[in-house]
C-alpha positions in Angstrom: -0.2 0.3 -0.1 0.9 3.8 -0.7 1.6 6.5 0.7 -2.3 8.2 0.5 -0.9 11.8 1.9 -1.2 14.8 -0.1 -0.7 17.5 1.8 1.3 17.9 4.6 5.4 17.4 6.2 6.4 14.9 7.8 6.3 16.1 11.1 2.2 17.6 10.3 1.6 13.3 9.2 2.6 13.1 13.1 0.5 15.3 14.4 -3.3 13.4 13.9 -4.3 12.5 17.1 -8.3 11.5 16.2 -6.3 8.8 13.4 -3.8 7.7 16.2 -6.6 7.3 18.8 -8.4 4.9 16.6 -6.0 3.2 15.8 -4.8 2.3 19.0 -8.3 1.4 19.7 -8.2 -1.4 16.9 -4.7 -2.7 18.6 -5.2 -2.5 21.7 -9.1 -4.4 21.6 -7.4 -7.1 19.5 -4.8 -8.2 21.8 -6.9 -7.6 24.7 -9.1 -10.3 22.6 -6.3 -11.9 21.9 -5.1 -13.0 25.1 -8.8 -13.4 26.2 -9.4 -9.8 28.2 -11.9 -8.4 26.4 -15.0 -10.9 24.6 -14.6 -9.2 21.1 -17.8 -11.0 20.4 -19.7 -8.3 22.8 -18.6 -5.9 20.9 -19.6 -7.0 17.8 -23.4 -5.4 15.4 -25.8 -8.0 15.6 -29.3 -6.1 14.2 -31.3 -8.6 15.6 -30.0 -7.4 18.8 -30.2 -3.9 18.3 -32.3 -2.6 21.7 -30.8 -5.1 24.0 -27.5 -3.4 22.9 -27.7 -0.6 21.2 -24.2 0.8 21.7 -22.5 -2.1 19.6 -23.5 0.2 16.3 -20.6 2.0 17.4 -18.2 -0.3 19.0 -18.4 -3.3 16.0 -15.6 -1.6 14.7 -13.3 -2.5 17.1 -14.4 -6.3 17.6 -12.0 -8.0 15.8 -11.7 -12.2 16.4 -8.0 -13.0 17.8 -7.5 -15.0 14.6 -7.3 -12.1 12.2 -4.2 -10.7 12.7 -3.3 -9.7 9.0 -7.0 -7.6 9.5 -5.3 -5.7 12.0 -2.3 -4.7 10.4 -3.5 -4.1 7.0 -6.7 -1.9 8.9 -4.5 -0.1 10.7 -2.2 0.7 7.8 -5.1 1.8 5.7 -6.9 3.7 7.9 -3.1 5.8 9.4 -2.7 6.4 5.8 -6.4 7.4 4.7 -7.4 8.5 7.7 -4.7 11.2 8.6 -5.3 12.9 5.3 -9.0 13.3 6.1 -8.0 14.3 9.7 -5.1 16.6 8.3 -7.3 18.7 5.8 -11.2 18.2 7.9 -9.5 18.4 11.5 -9.6 15.8 14.3 -12.9 16.7 15.3 -14.8 16.2 12.3 -12.8 13.2 11.1 -13.7 11.6 14.4 -17.4 12.5 14.2 -17.3 11.0 10.6 -15.9 8.0 11.7 -18.9 7.3 14.4 -21.1 8.6 11.6 -20.4 6.8 9.2 -19.7 3.9 12.1 -23.3 4.3 12.8 -24.8 4.3 9.7 -23.7 1.5 8.5 -25.5 -0.7 11.6 -28.5 1.0 11.4 -28.7 0.5 7.6 -28.4 -3.4 8.3 -30.4 -2.7 10.7 -33.3 -1.4 8.4 -32.2 -4.4 5.7 -32.7 -7.3 8.5 -36.2 -6.0 9.0 -36.9 -5.7 5.1 -35.2 -8.7 4.0 -33.9 -10.7 6.8 -31.4 -12.1 7.9 -28.6 -12.3 10.5 -25.2 -11.7 10.6 -22.6 -9.9 12.7 -20.9 -6.9 12.0 -17.1 -7.3 13.4 -14.6 -5.5 11.7 -13.4 -2.3 11.1 -13.7 -2.0 7.3 -17.0 -0.7 6.8 -15.9 2.5 8.4 -12.6 2.3 6.8 -14.1 2.3 3.1 -16.7 5.1 4.2 -13.0 6.7 4.4 -11.6 5.7 1.7 -14.5 6.4 -0.3 -14.5 10.0 1.2 -10.5 10.1 0.0 -10.8 8.4 -3.5 -13.5 11.5 -4.4 -11.4 14.4 -3.3 -8.5 12.4 -5.0 -9.4 10.8 -8.0 -6.5 11.2 -9.9 -4.2 10.4 -7.2 -2.0 7.4 -7.7 -1.3 4.9 -4.8 0.2 1.4 -5.0 -2.0 -1.3 -3.4 -0.1 -3.9 -1.2 2.9 -2.0 -2.4 2.4 -3.9 -5.8 -0.6 -2.8 -7.9 -0.9 0.9 -9.1 -4.5 2.2 -8.7 -6.0 5.4 -8.6 -8.3 7.0 -5.6 -11.2 6.8 -7.5 -10.9 2.7 -8.5 -9.4 2.4 -4.8 -13.0 3.7 -3.5 -14.9 1.5 -6.1 -13.0 -1.4 -5.2 -13.6 -0.1 -1.1 -17.1 -0.3 -2.0 -17.3 -3.6 -3.5 -15.1 -5.0 -0.3 -18.6 -4.3 2.1 -20.7 -6.8 0.0 -18.3 -9.5 1.1 -18.0 -8.0 4.8 -21.2 -10.0 6.2 -20.4 -13.8 4.3 -22.9 -15.4 6.7 -25.9 -13.0 5.6 -25.2 -11.6 2.2 -28.9 -10.1 1.5 -28.1 -7.7 4.0 -24.7 -6.3 2.6 -26.2 -4.1 -0.1 -27.5 -2.2 2.8 -24.4 -2.1 4.3 -22.7 -0.2 1.4 -26.0 2.2 1.2 -24.1 5.0 3.5 -20.9 4.6 1.3 -23.3 7.0 -1.0 -23.5 9.4 1.5 -19.6 9.2 2.0 -19.4 10.2 -1.5 -21.9 13.2 -1.5 -19.6 14.6 1.5 -16.3 14.5 -0.4 -18.3 15.8 -3.2 -19.5 19.0 -1.1 -23.2 17.7 -2.2 -24.4 17.8 1.4 -24.4 21.2 1.7 -25.4 20.9 5.6 -22.6 18.5 6.4 -20.2 21.9 5.8 -17.5 19.8 3.9 -14.5 21.3 3.5 -13.7 20.2 -0.2 -11.3 22.3 -2.3 -12.0 26.2 -1.9 -13.3 28.2 -4.5 -13.6 32.3 -4.8 -15.6 34.0 -7.3 -14.6 37.2 -9.0 -18.1 38.6 -9.5 -17.8 38.1 -13.0 -18.9 34.5 -13.1 -15.5 33.0 -12.9 -14.2 30.6 -10.2 -10.7 30.5 -9.0 -10.2 26.7 -7.2 -7.3 25.7 -4.5 -4.3 25.7 -7.0 -5.1 28.7 -8.1 -4.8 30.9 -4.3 -1.1 28.5 -4.2 -0.1 30.4 -7.3 -1.1 33.1 -5.5 0.6 32.5 -2.1 3.8 31.8 -4.4 4.0 35.0 -6.2 3.2 37.0 -3.0 6.0 34.8 -1.1 8.5 35.4 -4.0 7.8 38.9 -4.2 8.4 39.4 -0.2 11.9 37.5 -1.1 12.5 40.0 -3.4 11.8 42.9 -1.7 13.8 41.8 1.3 16.9 41.2 -1.0 16.3 44.7 -2.6 16.4 46.5 1.4 19.4 44.2 1.9 21.5 45.4 -1.0 20.6 49.2 -0.3 21.5 48.4 3.2 25.0 47.6 2.0 25.6 50.4 -0.2 24.6 52.7 2.5 27.3 51.3 4.6 30.3 51.2 1.6 29.0 55.1 1.5 29.4 56.0 5.1 32.7 53.8 5.0 34.2 55.6 2.3 33.1 58.8 4.0 
C-alpha cells in the first residue's frame, strides 16, 4: 500500500490525534481479545439485538477475532494513511465525527435491511468505517496514484470503488444484507463531493471574481507562491540597499 498523504510535512503527519487514537483502539482491542481479557463478540453488532445492545452500533469496528491478525495490520496501515489525510484536511473533531457517524449509519442500515429482507449476521470489523473514509479520500483525490499492497498501482477513484465492492463481502453469513451495509457509502461520496452542504464538508476552496469565474485551490496556491516571491525580492532589495549605504558611510 502506497502513501495516501497529499499534504503536510513528515512532522505534520505525526500530528493526527484522532487517527492515532482510532488505530490505537483497534490494536488494543485486538490484543485484549487475543489474551482473552476482552470478549470480542461483546463488541460485535448483531442487527437482531440492536435494542438489547445499542452501543454495539459504534463498537463493532473494534470487534476483531483473535485469528484476524492480518486484518489488524492491514486495517491499521490503511486507516493511518487515509484517515490521517482526512484529519489533516477536516480536522480531528470532524474526522472523529465522521468515523462515529458512518459506523452508526452502516449498522443502522444493516438493521433496516434485517427488518426488510431478514437475515442475521454479525458486523465485527473496521472495514465498513474504513471503506467510508476510502470513498471520501478517493472522491477528493480521484486521479492520485497509490500502490495497493505495494504492487498494484491504482487511482483514488478506483480505490473508492474497490473499497465499496469489498463491503459486499463483509457479511458472508447474510449476503442479502450486504447492499444495506454499503448504502451509507453513497453519503460518503456526497460528503466528499460537497453535495451535502448541511454537513459542511471542507472541499477545495473556491472563490468567485464577481464575473462568473470561479477559481479553485491551485489558483490560491499560485497567489501565495507569487506573494512569497515578491516578499523575498523586497527583502533582498532592502538588504542590497543597506549594504550600499554601509559602503558609502565607510568611504566618507
